[in-house]
N, C-alpha and C positions, 0 to 999 in steps of 0.2 A: 774644631773642638780640641781641647787640651785634656790629655789623660794623665792622671797621677801614675807614677811608675808602678806602684803596687797593683792598681786597677788594670793597667796595660798588660802586666804579666799575667794576671788572672784571666783576662779577656783578649789575649793576643790574637786569636782568630778573628775576632770582631774588629780589632784595630787594623789588621791586614785587609779585611774585606772592605772596610771604609776607605782605606788608602787607595784601593783599587777602584772603588765605585765613586767616591766623593772627591778625594784628593788627599794631599799631605795631612798627616796626623801628628800633632805635637805631643810629646811626652815630657812631663815635668818631673823634677826630682828636688825635694825640699823646697817646693814652691817656685823653682826657677826652671826656665826652658832648658831641657837637656838634649833631646834628640828629636828628629822628625822622621817618621816612617813614610816612605814614598814608594810608589810602584816602581818596578824595574824599568819600565818604559820611560817614566818621568825622570828617573835617575840618569839613564843613558842620554836623554835629551838635554838635561842640565849639564852633564859632564862634557858632551861634545859641543855645547853651545846651540843645540837645536838643529843645525844643519851644517854641512861642510860649505866651504867658500863658494864652490861652483853652484850649489843649490841656492845659496844666498844671492848670487848674481843673477841667476835665472829667474828668481822670484821678484826682481826689481821691476818697477813699472817701465813701460815702453817709452823710452826717451825720444823716439822719433815723433811722437805726438806733440812734443813741446814746440811752440812757435817762438824761436829765438831769432831776433833780427840784429844784424850787425850794422853799425854805422859805417858808411862808405867814406866818411871824411878822413883825410890824412891824420896821422897821429900828431900830437902837439910837440913842438920842439922843446928840448930840455938842455940847458947848459950844464955841463959837468965840470 
């Protein structure tokens, strides 16, 4: 939902409540997108990229389950 600035000012508590319960709330000024109201938790997640690098790596799928086969033939000869 997009809120006109004047309406968002008058109903700020509702804008905040919806940002917490539903998600980001767009506020427009003069018919153009101006700002987005988001929860503090969402802001922190966006600011830090969602997780640190260690958490990102730990969330990766288990690569040991991949069945990778290597050809046992010798490499081809290349003239340099």
